[in-house]
N, C-alpha and C positions, 0 to 999 in steps of 0.2 A: 636783507634776508638772503642767506646763501644756502645752497644745498649741494650735496655731492652727486655727481653723475659719472657715468663711465664713458670714456672716449678712446677711440682707437689711436694708438701711437705707432707710426711706421718705424721699422728698425733697419732702415737701409736695405741691405740685400736679404735680410731675414724676414720671417713671417709677421713681425710686429707683435703688439700685445695690447691688451686693454688696461687702462689706468684710471683710477678714480681721480677726478678733478673737482675743485670747488667752482661753482658757478653762482654768480650773484644775479640779482633781479635786473640790473641794468643790461647785462649781457643777454639775458633772456628777452628783454624788451626789444633790443636791436634785432635779435634773431627772429622774433615774431613779426616785426615790421618787414624784414626782408623776405620772409616766407610768404607773407600776404601779397607782396609785390610779385614774387615769382609765381605763386599759385594763380594770381589773376592773369598774368601774361600767358600762362599755359592754357587757360580756359577761354580767353577773350578773342573773339574773331577779329576785332579791330586791331589788337596788339599783334596778331599774326601777320597783318599786312604792314602796319606802321604804328609803333607804340607812341610816337609823338602826337598822333591824332586822338589818343584815348585820354580823356580827362580823368578817369578813374586811375589809370596807371600813373599819371602825373601826380595825383593826390597821394597815392600810395608811396611813390618814390620820395615825395616831399616829407612824408611821415617817417620814412626810413632815414633820410638825411637828418631830420630833427632828432631822432633817437640816437644816431651816432654822435651828434654834437653834444648831447646831454650826458653821454657816458664818459 
């Protein structure tokens, strides 16, 4: 399943523009997995010190890597 979304396209020295692009569900799955990892790291006290100590961060990163391999 794909859907069209708007994305900003930089134009070098100009202001850039918005362009419609097709996005499929695999891309969205990878983006959701990465967003979950980033959001967790922003809100987690353990990740603020050392993300290698956080089991949740490790699981979310593994989920992101699995999503990128399947796409």
